[in-house]
C-alpha positions as CSV (number, residue, x, y, z in Angstrom):
1,M,0.0,0.0,0.0
2,Q,1.3,3.5,-0.9
3,R,1.6,5.9,1.9
4,A,0.1,9.4,1.9
5,A,2.5,12.1,1.0
6,P,2.7,15.0,3.4
7,Q,1.3,18.2,2.1
8,C,0.8,21.7,3.7
9,T,-2.7,22.6,4.5
10,Y,-2.1,26.3,4.8
11,T,-4.0,28.9,2.8
12,T,-3.8,32.6,3.4
13,P,-6.4,33.6,6.0
14,P,-8.9,36.3,5.1
15,A,-8.1,39.8,6.3
16,S,-10.8,39.6,8.9
17,N,-9.1,36.6,10.5
18,R,-5.7,38.2,11.1
19,G,-4.6,39.6,14.3
20,P,-4.9,38.6,17.9
21,D,-7.2,35.8,18.9
22,T,-10.2,37.4,20.5
23,T,-12.3,34.3,20.7
24,K,-13.6,33.7,24.2
25,H,-12.5,30.7,26.1
26,R,-15.5,28.4,26.3
27,D,-14.2,25.6,28.5
28,G,-16.3,23.8,31.1
29,P,-15.7,21.5,34.0
30,S,-13.5,18.6,33.5
31,G,-15.1,15.6,31.8
32,V,-18.0,17.6,30.4
33,L,-19.2,17.2,26.9
34,P,-20.1,20.5,25.1
35,R,-23.7,21.3,25.9
36,A,-26.3,21.7,23.2
37,G,-27.3,25.2,22.4
38,H,-30.5,26.6,20.9
39,P,-31.7,24.0,18.3
40,W,-31.7,26.7,15.6
41,A,-28.4,28.3,16.5
42,G,-25.5,28.0,14.1
43,L,-27.5,26.3,11.3
44,H,-25.1,24.8,8.7
45,G,-24.7,21.7,6.7
46,P,-27.4,19.0,7.5
47,S,-29.2,21.3,9.9
48,A,-29.5,24.1,7.4
49,G,-30.7,21.6,4.8
50,A,-33.3,20.3,7.2
51,A,-34.5,23.8,7.8
52,I,-34.8,24.5,4.1
53,T,-36.7,21.2,3.7
54,V,-39.1,22.3,6.4
55,L,-39.7,25.6,4.7
56,A,-40.3,23.7,1.4
57,V,-42.9,21.5,3.1
58,A,-44.6,24.7,4.4
59,A,-44.5,26.2,1.0
60,A,-45.9,23.2,-0.6
61,L,-48.9,23.2,1.8
62,V,-49.6,26.9,1.3
63,W,-49.3,26.5,-2.5
64,A,-51.5,23.4,-2.6
65,N,-54.2,25.0,-0.5
66,T,-54.2,28.5,-2.1
67,A,-53.9,27.4,-5.7
68,P,-54.5,23.6,-5.9
69,D,-55.1,23.5,-9.6
70,A,-51.9,25.5,-10.4
71,Y,-49.9,23.2,-8.0
72,D,-51.0,20.0,-9.7
73,A,-50.7,21.4,-13.2
74,F,-47.2,22.6,-12.6
75,W,-45.8,19.3,-11.3
76,E,-47.6,17.3,-13.9
77,T,-46.0,19.5,-16.7
78,R,-44.0,17.2,-19.0
79,L,-40.4,17.9,-19.7
80,E,-39.4,16.1,-23.0
81,A,-36.6,15.9,-25.4
82,G,-37.3,14.9,-29.1
83,L,-35.9,14.4,-32.5
84,G,-38.4,14.6,-35.3
85,S,-41.5,12.7,-34.4
86,R,-39.9,10.8,-31.5
87,H,-40.2,12.3,-28.0
88,L,-39.0,11.1,-24.6
89,G,-39.9,12.7,-21.3
90,W,-41.7,12.6,-18.0
91,S,-43.5,14.9,-15.7
92,L,-41.6,17.4,-13.5
93,R,-42.6,15.3,-10.5
94,T,-41.2,12.2,-12.0
95,W,-37.9,14.0,-12.9
96,V,-37.6,15.0,-9.3
97,D,-38.7,11.6,-7.7
98,S,-36.8,9.3,-10.1
99,G,-34.2,11.6,-11.5
100,L,-32.8,14.1,-9.0
101,M,-33.4,11.8,-6.0
102,T,-30.9,9.4,-7.5
103,L,-28.2,11.9,-6.7
104,F,-29.5,12.1,-3.1
105,F,-29.2,8.3,-2.7
106,L,-25.8,8.5,-4.3
107,V,-24.6,10.8,-1.5
108,V,-26.1,8.5,1.1
109,G,-24.2,5.6,-0.3
110,L,-21.0,7.7,-0.5
111,E,-21.3,8.7,3.2
112,A,-21.9,5.2,4.3
113,R,-18.9,3.8,2.3
114,K,-16.7,6.6,3.8
115,E,-17.8,5.5,7.3
116,F,-17.0,1.9,6.4
117,D,-13.5,2.7,5.0
118,L,-12.4,5.6,7.3
119,G,-14.8,6.0,10.2
120,D,-15.6,3.9,13.3
121,L,-17.4,1.3,11.1
122,R,-14.0,0.2,9.7
123,E,-14.1,-2.1,12.7
124,R,-16.7,-4.5,11.1
125,N,-17.9,-5.9,14.4
126,R,-19.5,-2.5,15.0
127,L,-21.8,-3.2,12.1
128,V,-23.6,-6.1,13.5
129,L,-25.9,-4.4,16.1
130,P,-27.0,-1.4,14.1
131,I,-27.8,-3.6,11.1
132,A,-29.8,-6.0,13.2
133,A,-31.6,-3.2,15.0
134,S,-32.4,-1.4,11.7
135,L,-34.0,-4.6,10.3
136,L,-36.1,-4.9,13.5
137,A,-37.0,-1.2,13.3
138,M,-38.5,-1.9,9.9
139,A,-40.3,-5.1,10.8
140,V,-42.0,-3.9,14.1
141,P,-43.6,-0.7,12.6
142,V,-45.0,-2.8,9.7
143,G,-46.6,-5.1,12.2
144,I,-48.2,-2.2,14.0
145,Y,-49.5,-0.8,10.8
146,L,-51.0,-4.1,9.8
147,A,-52.5,-4.5,13.2
148,V,-54.4,-1.2,12.6
149,N,-55.1,-1.9,8.9
150,Q,-55.8,-5.6,8.8
151,E,-58.2,-5.6,5.9
152,G,-59.1,-3.7,2.8
153,P,-57.0,-1.7,0.3
154,A,-55.2,0.2,3.1
155,A,-53.3,-3.0,4.1
156,H,-51.5,-2.8,0.8
157,G,-49.7,0.3,2.0
158,W,-47.8,-1.3,4.8
159,G,-44.5,-0.3,3.2
160,V,-45.2,3.3,4.0
161,A,-44.7,2.8,7.7
162,M,-41.2,1.3,7.6
163,S,-38.7,3.8,6.0
164,T,-36.7,6.5,7.7
165,D,-35.8,9.7,5.7
166,S,-31.9,9.8,6.0
167,A,-31.6,13.4,4.9
168,L,-34.4,14.8,7.1
169,A,-33.4,12.6,10.1
170,L,-29.7,13.6,9.9
171,G,-30.7,17.2,9.6
172,A,-33.0,16.9,12.6
173,F,-30.2,15.2,14.5
174,A,-27.9,18.1,13.7
175,M,-30.4,20.6,15.2
176,V,-31.6,18.7,18.2
177,A,-28.3,16.9,19.3
178,R,-25.6,19.5,18.9
179,G,-22.4,18.6,20.7
180,V,-23.1,14.9,20.6
181,P,-20.0,12.7,19.9
182,D,-19.4,11.4,16.4
183,Q,-20.0,7.8,17.4
184,V,-23.7,8.5,17.8
185,R,-23.9,9.8,14.2
186,A,-22.1,6.8,12.9
187,F,-24.6,4.6,14.7
188,L,-27.5,6.6,13.2
189,L,-26.0,6.5,9.7
190,T,-25.7,2.8,9.7
191,L,-29.3,2.4,10.8
192,F,-30.4,4.7,8.0
193,V,-28.4,3.2,5.2
194,V,-29.7,-0.3,5.9
195,D,-33.1,1.2,6.0
196,D,-32.7,2.8,2.6
197,V,-31.4,-0.4,1.0
198,V,-34.3,-2.5,2.3
199,A,-36.8,0.2,1.5
200,L,-35.7,0.5,-2.2
201,L,-35.7,-3.3,-2.6
202,L,-39.2,-3.2,-1.2
203,V,-40.2,-0.6,-3.8
204,I,-38.8,-2.8,-6.5
205,F,-40.5,-6.1,-5.5
206,A,-43.6,-5.1,-3.6
207,Y,-44.7,-1.9,-5.3
208,G,-43.2,-2.1,-8.7
209,D,-45.2,-2.8,-11.9
210,G,-43.1,-5.8,-12.7
211,V,-39.5,-6.0,-13.7
212,S,-38.9,-5.9,-17.5
213,P,-35.9,-8.3,-18.1
214,G,-34.4,-6.4,-21.1
215,P,-33.8,-3.0,-19.5
216,A,-32.9,-4.6,-16.2
217,L,-30.1,-6.6,-18.0
218,V,-28.9,-3.4,-19.7
219,A,-28.7,-1.7,-16.3
220,A,-26.8,-4.5,-14.8
221,A,-24.3,-4.6,-17.8
222,S,-23.9,-0.8,-17.6
223,F,-23.2,-1.0,-13.8
224,A,-20.7,-3.9,-14.4
225,A,-19.0,-1.7,-17.1
226,L,-18.7,1.1,-14.6
227,L,-16.9,-1.1,-12.1
228,T,-14.6,-2.6,-14.7
229,A,-13.6,0.9,-16.0
230,R,-12.8,2.0,-12.5
231,R,-10.6,-1.0,-12.0
232,W,-8.7,-1.2,-15.3
233,R,-8.9,2.5,-16.5
234,P,-8.9,4.7,-13.3
235,S,-7.5,7.6,-15.3
236,T,-10.7,7.8,-17.2
237,S,-13.0,7.1,-14.3
238,R,-14.8,10.5,-14.5
239,R,-15.9,10.0,-18.0
240,S,-16.8,6.3,-17.5
241,D,-18.7,7.1,-14.2
242,L,-20.8,9.7,-16.1
243,V,-21.4,7.5,-19.1
244,F,-22.2,4.2,-17.4
245,G,-23.9,5.8,-14.4
246,V,-26.4,7.7,-16.6
247,G,-26.8,4.5,-18.7
248,T,-27.6,2.5,-15.5
249,W,-30.1,5.1,-14.5
250,A,-31.7,5.4,-17.9
251,A,-32.1,1.6,-18.2
252,L,-33.7,1.4,-14.8
253,M,-36.3,4.0,-15.8
254,F,-37.7,1.5,-18.2
255,S,-37.1,-1.6,-16.1
256,G,-39.7,-1.3,-13.4
257,I,-37.0,-0.9,-10.8
258,E,-36.8,2.4,-9.0
259,P,-33.9,4.5,-10.6
260,P,-32.6,5.8,-7.2
261,V,-31.2,2.3,-6.7
262,A,-28.5,3.2,-9.2
263,G,-27.3,6.1,-7.1
264,L,-27.2,4.1,-3.9
265,L,-25.3,1.1,-5.4
266,I,-22.8,3.4,-7.1
267,G,-22.2,5.3,-3.8
268,L,-21.7,2.0,-1.9
269,V,-19.1,0.7,-4.3
270,T,-17.1,4.0,-4.4
271,T,-14.2,3.5,-1.8
272,A,-12.8,6.3,0.3
273,R,-9.1,6.6,1.0
274,P,-6.4,9.1,1.9
275,P,-4.5,10.7,-1.0
276,L,-1.6,8.5,-2.2
277,R,1.9,9.6,-2.1
278,S,2.4,9.2,-5.9
279,D,-0.7,11.2,-6.7
280,L,0.2,14.1,-4.4
281,E,3.7,14.3,-5.7
282,H,2.5,14.2,-9.2
283,A,0.0,17.1,-8.5
284,T,2.8,19.1,-6.8
285,G,4.9,18.7,-10.0
286,L,2.1,19.9,-12.2
287,V,1.6,23.0,-10.1
288,R,5.2,23.8,-10.2
289,L,5.2,23.5,-14.0
290,Y,2.3,25.9,-14.2
291,R,4.1,28.2,-11.9
292,E,7.2,28.3,-14.1
293,Q,5.3,28.5,-17.4
294,P,1.7,29.6,-16.9
295,S,-0.6,28.6,-19.7
296,P,-4.2,27.5,-20.1
297,A,-3.2,24.0,-20.9
298,R,-0.9,23.7,-17.8
299,A,-3.6,25.3,-15.6
300,K,-6.0,22.6,-16.7
301,S,-3.4,19.9,-16.2
302,A,-2.6,21.2,-12.7
303,T,-6.3,21.5,-11.7
304,A,-6.8,17.9,-13.0
305,G,-3.8,16.6,-11.1
306,V,-4.8,18.2,-7.8
307,S,-8.4,16.9,-8.2
308,A,-7.2,13.4,-9.1
309,S,-5.2,13.1,-5.9
310,L,-8.5,12.8,-4.0
311,S,-10.5,9.6,-4.0
312,T,-13.5,9.4,-6.2
313,N,-15.6,9.2,-3.1
314,A,-14.4,12.5,-1.8
315,R,-14.8,14.2,-5.2
316,L,-18.3,13.0,-5.8
317,H,-19.4,13.8,-2.2
318,H,-17.9,17.3,-2.5
319,L,-19.6,17.8,-5.8
320,F,-23.1,16.6,-5.0
321,H,-23.7,17.0,-1.3
322,P,-24.5,20.7,-1.4
323,W,-26.9,20.2,-4.3
324,T,-28.8,17.4,-2.6
325,T,-28.9,19.1,0.8
326,F,-30.0,22.6,-0.3
327,L,-31.9,21.9,-3.6
328,I,-32.8,18.4,-4.4
329,V,-34.4,17.2,-1.1
330,P,-36.3,20.5,-0.7
331,L,-37.6,20.2,-4.3
332,F,-38.8,16.7,-3.5
333,A,-40.6,18.1,-0.5
334,L,-42.1,20.8,-2.5
335,S,-43.3,18.5,-5.2
336,N,-44.8,15.8,-3.0
337,A,-45.9,17.4,0.3
338,G,-48.7,19.5,-1.2
339,I,-51.9,18.4,0.4
340,Q,-55.2,20.2,0.3
341,I,-56.0,20.4,4.0
342,D,-59.4,21.3,5.3
343,L,-61.3,20.6,8.4
344,T,-63.1,17.6,6.9
345,L,-59.9,16.0,5.8
346,L,-58.2,16.6,9.1
347,T,-61.2,15.2,11.0
348,Q,-61.2,12.1,8.7
349,A,-57.4,11.7,9.1
350,A,-57.6,11.8,12.8
351,T,-59.6,8.6,12.9
352,A,-58.5,7.1,9.5
353,P,-56.7,3.7,10.0
354,V,-54.1,4.7,7.4
355,T,-53.1,7.9,9.4
356,L,-53.3,6.3,12.7
357,G,-51.3,3.2,11.5
358,I,-48.5,5.4,10.1
359,V,-48.3,7.7,13.2
360,L,-48.2,4.8,15.7
361,A,-45.7,2.9,13.6
362,Y,-43.3,5.8,13.4
363,V,-43.7,7.5,16.8
364,L,-44.0,4.3,18.9
365,G,-42.9,1.4,16.8
366,K,-39.5,2.7,15.6
367,P,-38.1,3.7,19.0
368,A,-39.4,0.6,20.7
369,A,-37.9,-1.6,18.0
370,V,-34.5,0.1,18.1
371,V,-34.3,0.0,21.9
372,L,-35.7,-3.5,22.5
373,G,-33.9,-4.9,19.5
374,T,-30.6,-3.6,20.7
375,W,-31.2,-4.8,24.2
376,S,-32.2,-8.3,23.1
377,I,-29.3,-8.7,20.7
378,T,-26.7,-7.6,23.3
379,R,-28.3,-9.8,26.0
380,S,-28.6,-12.9,23.7
381,S,-25.0,-12.6,22.5
382,N,-23.6,-12.8,26.0
383,G,-21.5,-9.7,25.6
384,R,-20.0,-10.7,22.2
385,V,-22.0,-7.9,20.5
386,S,-21.9,-4.7,22.5
387,V,-23.7,-1.4,22.1
388,P,-21.3,1.1,20.2
389,V,-23.1,4.0,22.0
390,G,-24.9,4.7,25.3
391,W,-28.4,3.8,25.9
392,G,-29.6,7.4,25.9
393,A,-28.1,7.6,22.4
394,V,-29.9,4.4,21.4
395,V,-33.2,5.9,22.5
396,G,-32.6,9.2,20.7
397,S,-31.6,7.2,17.5
398,G,-34.8,5.3,17.8
399,T,-37.0,8.4,18.0
400,L,-35.1,10.0,15.1
401,A,-35.7,6.8,13.0
402,G,-39.4,7.8,13.2
403,V,-38.7,10.7,10.9
404,G,-40.0,9.3,7.6
405,F,-40.6,11.4,4.5
406,T,-38.7,10.7,1.2
407,V,-39.2,7.0,0.6
408,S,-42.4,6.9,2.6
409,L,-44.0,9.5,0.3
410,L,-42.6,7.6,-2.7
411,I,-44.2,4.3,-1.5
412,A,-47.4,6.2,-0.6
413,T,-47.8,7.5,-4.2
414,L,-47.4,3.9,-5.4
415,A,-49.7,2.3,-2.9
416,F,-52.6,4.8,-2.5
417,Q,-54.8,7.1,-4.5
418,G,-57.3,9.8,-3.7
419,E,-58.3,10.2,-0.1
420,Q,-56.1,7.5,1.2
421,L,-53.1,9.1,-0.4
422,D,-53.9,12.4,1.4
423,Q,-54.4,10.6,4.7
424,A,-51.1,8.8,4.3
425,K,-49.3,12.1,3.6
426,I,-50.8,13.7,6.7
427,G,-49.7,10.7,8.7
428,I,-46.2,10.9,7.4
429,L,-45.9,14.7,8.1
430,A,-47.5,14.3,11.5
431,A,-45.1,11.4,12.4
432,A,-42.0,13.4,11.3
433,V,-43.0,16.4,13.4
434,L,-43.8,14.2,16.5
435,S,-40.6,12.1,16.2
436,T,-38.5,15.3,15.9
437,V,-40.1,16.8,18.9
438,T,-39.6,13.6,20.9
439,S,-36.0,13.4,19.8
440,W,-35.4,17.0,21.0
441,A,-37.0,16.1,24.4
442,V,-34.7,12.9,24.7
443,Y,-31.5,14.8,24.0
444,R,-32.6,17.7,26.1
445,V,-33.1,15.4,29.1
446,I,-29.6,13.9,28.4
447,D,-28.1,17.4,28.2
448,L,-29.4,18.2,31.7
449,L,-27.8,15.2,33.4
450,P,-24.6,15.5,35.4
451,S,-21.5,15.2,33.3
452,V,-20.6,11.6,34.2
453,R,-24.2,10.4,33.7
454,R,-24.4,12.3,30.5
455,R,-21.3,10.7,29.2
456,N,-22.6,7.3,30.0
457,A,-25.9,8.0,28.4
458,L,-24.3,9.1,25.2
459,L,-21.3,6.8,25.0
460,G,-21.9,4.0,27.5
461,D,-18.8,1.7,27.9
462,S,-17.7,2.1,24.3
463,T,-14.5,3.6,23.2
464,G,-14.1,5.1,19.8
465,V,-11.8,3.8,17.1
466,R,-8.3,5.3,17.5
467,D,-6.7,7.0,14.5
468,L,-3.1,7.2,15.9
469,N,-0.8,4.3,15.7
470,G,2.0,3.9,18.2
471,A,2.7,5.1,21.7
472,V,4.3,8.4,22.9
473,D,8.0,7.6,23.1
474,M,9.8,9.5,25.7
475,E,13.1,8.7,24.1
476,R,12.3,10.5,20.7
477,D,9.1,12.6,21.3
478,H,9.2,16.0,22.8
479,V,6.7,16.5,25.6
480,R,5.6,19.6,27.5
481,G,2.9,19.8,30.2
482,P,2.4,17.1,32.7
483,V,4.1,13.9,31.6
484,T,1.4,11.7,33.2
485,A,-1.6,13.8,32.2
486,P,-4.8,11.9,31.0
487,I,-5.2,14.0,27.9
488,T,-2.4,13.7,25.2
489,I,-2.3,16.1,22.2
490,V,0.1,15.0,19.5
491,E,0.9,17.6,16.7
492,Y,2.6,16.7,13.5
493,G,4.2,20.0,12.5
494,D,6.5,21.8,10.0
495,F,8.7,24.7,11.1
496,E,8.2,26.4,7.8
497,C,4.4,26.0,7.6
498,P,2.8,29.3,8.5
499,Y,-0.2,27.6,10.0
500,C,2.0,25.8,12.5
501,S,3.4,29.2,13.5
502,R,-0.1,30.6,13.9
503,T,-1.2,27.6,16.0
504,E,1.7,27.8,18.5
505,P,0.2,30.6,20.7
506,A,-3.1,28.8,20.8
507,T,-1.3,25.7,22.0
508,R,0.4,27.6,24.7
509,K,-3.0,29.0,25.9
510,L,-4.4,25.5,25.9
511,L,-1.5,24.3,28.1
512,A,-1.9,27.2,30.4
513,S,-5.7,26.8,30.8
514,H,-5.8,23.0,30.9
515,P,-3.5,21.6,33.5
516,D,-4.4,18.0,32.6
517,I,-2.8,18.1,29.1
518,R,0.5,16.8,27.8
519,Y,1.5,18.1,24.4
520,V,3.7,16.2,22.1
521,W,5.5,17.6,18.9
522,R,6.4,15.3,16.1
523,H,8.3,16.5,12.9
524,L,6.7,16.4,9.6
525,P,8.8,18.5,7.2
526,L,7.0,19.0,3.9
527,S,10.2,19.2,1.8
528,D,8.5,19.4,-1.5
529,V,6.8,22.8,-0.7
530,H,9.0,23.9,2.3
531,P,12.7,23.5,1.3
532,H,14.1,24.6,4.7
533,A,11.7,22.5,6.9
534,R,13.9,19.4,7.2
535,L,17.0,21.2,8.1
536,A,15.1,23.2,10.7
537,A,13.7,20.0,12.2
538,E,17.3,18.6,12.5
539,A,18.3,21.9,14.0
540,A,15.6,21.5,16.7
541,E,16.9,18.0,17.4
542,A,20.5,19.3,17.7
543,A,19.2,22.0,20.2
544,A,17.4,19.3,22.1
545,S,20.7,17.4,22.7
546,Q,21.8,20.5,24.6
547,G,18.5,20.8,26.5
548,A,17.0,23.6,24.4
549,F,14.5,22.0,22.1
550,W,11.5,24.2,23.2
551,D,13.5,27.4,23.0
552,M,14.6,26.5,19.4
553,H,11.1,25.3,18.6
554,S,9.6,28.7,19.6
555,L,12.4,30.6,17.8
556,L,12.0,28.6,14.5
557,L,8.2,29.1,14.4
558,E,8.6,32.8,15.2
559,R,11.3,33.4,12.5
560,Q,10.1,31.2,9.5
561,D,11.8,33.6,7.1
562,R,15.2,32.8,8.6
563,L,15.7,29.1,8.4
564,A,18.8,28.8,6.2
565,L,21.9,27.2,7.6
566,A,23.5,30.5,8.6
567,D,20.3,31.6,10.3
568,L,20.1,28.4,12.3
569,I,23.6,28.7,13.5
570,G,22.8,32.3,14.5
571,H,19.7,31.0,16.4
572,A,21.9,28.5,18.2
573,E,24.4,31.3,19.2
574,E,21.5,33.5,20.4
575,L,20.3,30.7,22.7
576,G,23.7,30.3,24.2
577,L,24.4,26.8,22.8
578,D,27.7,25.1,22.0
579,V,27.8,26.5,18.4
580,N,30.6,24.3,17.2
581,R,28.9,21.1,18.4
582,F,25.6,22.3,17.0
583,E,27.1,23.0,13.6
584,R,29.0,19.8,13.6
585,E,25.9,17.6,14.4
586,L,23.7,19.5,11.9
587,L,26.1,19.3,8.9
588,G,26.9,15.6,9.8
589,G,23.3,14.6,9.7
590,E,23.4,13.4,13.3
591,Y,19.6,13.6,13.7
592,R,18.4,12.7,10.2
593,N,17.2,9.3,11.2
594,R,15.2,10.7,14.1
595,V,13.4,13.0,11.8
596,D,12.8,10.2,9.3
597,R,11.2,8.1,12.0
598,H,8.7,10.9,12.7
599,V,7.9,11.2,9.0
600,A,7.4,7.4,8.8
601,D,5.0,7.6,11.8
602,A,3.1,10.3,10.0
603,D,2.8,8.2,6.9
604,A,1.7,5.2,8.9
605,N,-1.1,7.3,10.5
606,G,-2.3,8.8,7.1
607,V,-1.1,12.3,8.0
608,A,-0.6,14.3,4.9
609,G,-0.7,18.0,6.2
610,T,0.5,20.3,8.9
611,P,-0.5,21.0,11.4
612,T,-2.3,17.8,12.2
613,F,-3.6,17.1,15.8
614,F,-4.6,13.9,17.5
615,I,-6.3,14.2,20.9
616,N,-6.1,11.0,22.9
617,G,-5.5,9.0,19.7
618,R,-8.4,10.5,17.7
619,R,-7.7,12.8,14.9
620,H,-9.0,16.4,15.4
621,H,-10.9,17.8,12.4
622,G,-11.8,21.4,12.3
623,S,-10.3,24.7,13.4
624,H,-7.2,25.0,15.5
625,D,-8.3,28.0,17.6
626,V,-8.5,27.9,21.4
627,A,-12.2,27.6,21.6
628,T,-12.6,24.7,19.1
629,M,-9.6,22.8,20.5
630,S,-11.0,23.3,24.0
631,E,-14.3,21.7,23.0
632,A,-12.4,18.7,21.5
633,I,-10.5,18.4,24.7
634,Q,-13.8,18.4,26.7
635,R,-15.1,15.6,24.5
636,A,-11.9,13.6,25.1
637,R,-12.3,14.1,28.9
638,A,-15.8,13.0,28.8
639,E,-14.7,9.8,27.0
640,L,-12.4,8.9,29.9
641,R,-13.9,6.2,32.0
642,P,-14.5,7.4,35.5
643,S,-13.9,3.8,36.8
644,T,-10.5,3.5,35.2
645,P,-7.9,2.6,37.9
646,A,-5.2,5.1,38.6
647,D,-2.1,4.3,36.6
648,N,0.3,7.1,35.7
649,T,1.9,5.0,33.0
650,A,-1.3,4.2,31.2
651,G,-1.5,7.4,29.0
652,P,-4.8,8.5,27.6
653,G,-7.6,7.1,29.7
654,A,-5.7,6.8,32.9
655,A,-6.6,8.5,36.2
656,W,-4.3,11.5,36.9
657,K,-2.4,11.7,40.1
658,G,-1.2,15.2,39.6
659,P,0.9,17.3,37.4
660,R,4.5,17.1,36.7
661,T,4.6,20.1,34.4
662,I,7.1,20.6,31.5
663,L,6.1,23.9,30.1
664,P,8.7,26.1,28.5
665,P,8.6,29.9,29.0
666,P,7.1,32.2,26.3
667,P,9.5,33.6,23.6
668,D,10.2,36.8,25.7
669,A,11.5,34.7,28.6
670,R,14.0,32.5,26.8
671,G,16.7,33.4,29.3
672,A,15.3,30.8,31.6
673,G,14.5,28.4,28.8
674,K,17.7,26.5,28.9
675,A,17.3,25.6,32.5
676,E,13.7,24.7,32.0
677,N,14.6,22.3,29.1
678,A,17.3,20.8,31.3
679,R,14.7,20.2,34.0
680,E,12.6,18.5,31.3
681,S,15.3,16.1,30.4
682,R,15.9,15.2,34.1
683,A,12.2,14.7,34.6
684,V,11.9,12.6,31.5
685,R,14.8,10.4,32.6
686,A,13.4,10.1,36.1
687,T,9.9,9.1,35.2
688,R,10.4,7.3,31.8
689,P,6.7,6.2,31.7
690,V,5.6,3.5,29.4
691,A,3.0,5.1,27.0
692,P,0.1,3.2,25.8
693,T,-0.1,1.5,22.4
694,I,-3.0,2.9,20.5
695,P,-4.5,0.6,17.9
696,H,-3.8,1.6,14.3
697,S,-6.2,2.6,11.8
698,P,-5.7,5.0,8.8
699,A,-7.0,8.6,9.1
700,L,-8.8,10.5,6.4
701,T,-6.8,13.3,4.5
702,T,-8.5,15.4,1.9
703,C,-6.0,18.3,1.5
704,S,-4.4,19.0,-1.9
705,P,-0.9,20.2,-2.5
706,C,-0.3,23.9,-1.9
707,A,2.7,26.3,-2.2
708,A,2.0,27.6,1.3
709,P,2.0,31.4,0.8
710,R,3.2,33.4,3.7
711,P,0.8,35.8,5.5
712,P,1.1,39.3,4.1
713,E,2.8,42.2,5.7
714,G,1.2,43.0,9.1
715,A,-0.1,39.5,9.7
716,S,2.5,38.2,12.1
717,S,3.0,34.4,11.9
718,S,3.2,34.3,15.7
719,R,-0.3,35.5,16.2
720,P,-3.0,33.1,17.5
721,D,-4.9,31.1,15.0
722,R,-8.4,32.3,14.4
723,G,-9.6,29.1,12.7
724,R,-8.3,27.1,9.8
725,P,-10.2,27.9,6.5
726,E,-12.3,25.2,5.2
727,H,-11.1,23.4,2.1
């Protein structure tokens, strides 16, 4: 397997982000997960998409009740393409339901595959329980619906009561469960993907008009051609994906099989991976060629090379996720949620078996099935299958599973007509609202619990999958802060990367405000974009041999424009080191192998950019400002088991007996730094703790090569980070 090549993740911050860090410190008591704010605060991503979908539902209801004829006429308008006397087309509603929704299911499949390849579900034993619980959560609501609708044509609509809307449920989760650990979302996503697969199969075999063998075989052949092209001609995968993907979808349109199946299958077979070293180095070379001789052809080549360094999963998700979240799902809601509501209809729906069956199935059946199914599986397995989250999160997942909309409306349009269709739509909308409100109440109650009980309710006895491979080595790693602290932050950094410089003051603030943190620096010189970074790393090691690593570390990050050999020797002289020894060791490559070992560790852990942080073995995604990092530290504290026996050599997760601080002075107090570094060396030799071995698993990297421009004049590289720009 090729290793991921290290690349700088720095981009010039916007002008408004430069300057001192004025972000307020939002830390809380030790071991406390961040509390949920107002459910509508900070809407973004899935939560914003859910809000837009809610507005689309409201707009559809208003439109259908103020101008019902115009509403129906608009969505029944045919959109056709023709040549001569031959025409091919469908209504606008069909284009949305069977065309655009294919892209939505593509994104669902991509997210599930990413979780399987790079998330917590890469440990396959974590799949067993959510898959089994999802199947039970479909069977039990169907039983409840059939118990209410035992006879008559309404019984044919049993499939309406079993499917969860992934987009709306994940959006509701983002609004009502802010600050909840990622393990809970992974559990939810697995539940929903299994639900989507089974529901689409149900549409094919239970509500389809019969499968036409000819188009179905064409669709299968087109899908097989797509897989073959990806395997044998990956360089042309974009064109082949487009051609064979559209071919699969078009064949399914005439096969009697719901076309969204094509999107889900393509997403599930699209693997996710970190960028490969060869791809990143090739992309860097293309960017340099363009820089040397700019031309449209080389600009196109460089753009294609950078894009090709990402996995197909990452590219497709980045391309389609905003469209599905903010346009396609709201359009689906707008085209299908329009019901003419009057007092008579509401009165009939309140007592109609179809409406009651759907509401009871979703609001009561789904949560009961998830909770009881999870409990029975863990109990019957005698501990072989454990719950990957806490029981509070299981209950919240069950209530969110009651948010049905997309596939439920799709099945309702296939199973019902007339008044029963309207009653089914009212039941689906009422169940979605009630399930969302119930979910908010569940997570609100959890949020009010004391910190330890809240942690247990959300995470139980589970531990997340670790992203960092290898233990903290006191022989080669550089540690500051309490050596035996329960929280360990590992940073892979580059002395010539401007973002590492901007992150350093934030790191100092974290150490000053969190006495239970130990901070570890590991070298990751990005030599292909930072020509002086490797020599600077070796200079820091040469300074460490004289007890001045942290002084040199601060000086190098502060003076990134002075990292040439003569500058490094001048820094050593300024710090009062033995300059002759420093120069001899630096020129002789005395510490080259030590830096190489750090780089090899970065490769093994999938680290491809700087700065990259791991907090108690889990990779930190997001900004590097004090507030964001503090919240991540709070989550790491909350994941520590309160019952863990005290053991100062156990590293992350161990009880803390008290600080043994290794904290160098700030840059303006370097006079005392040499003595401080000497005390560090003595403390390390005296304690020599055995750090824990953290299970290996690759981490996701999505950064493309960059030339790492320096901040403009007036934006000092030593200023605190105000948040890393999103890529």
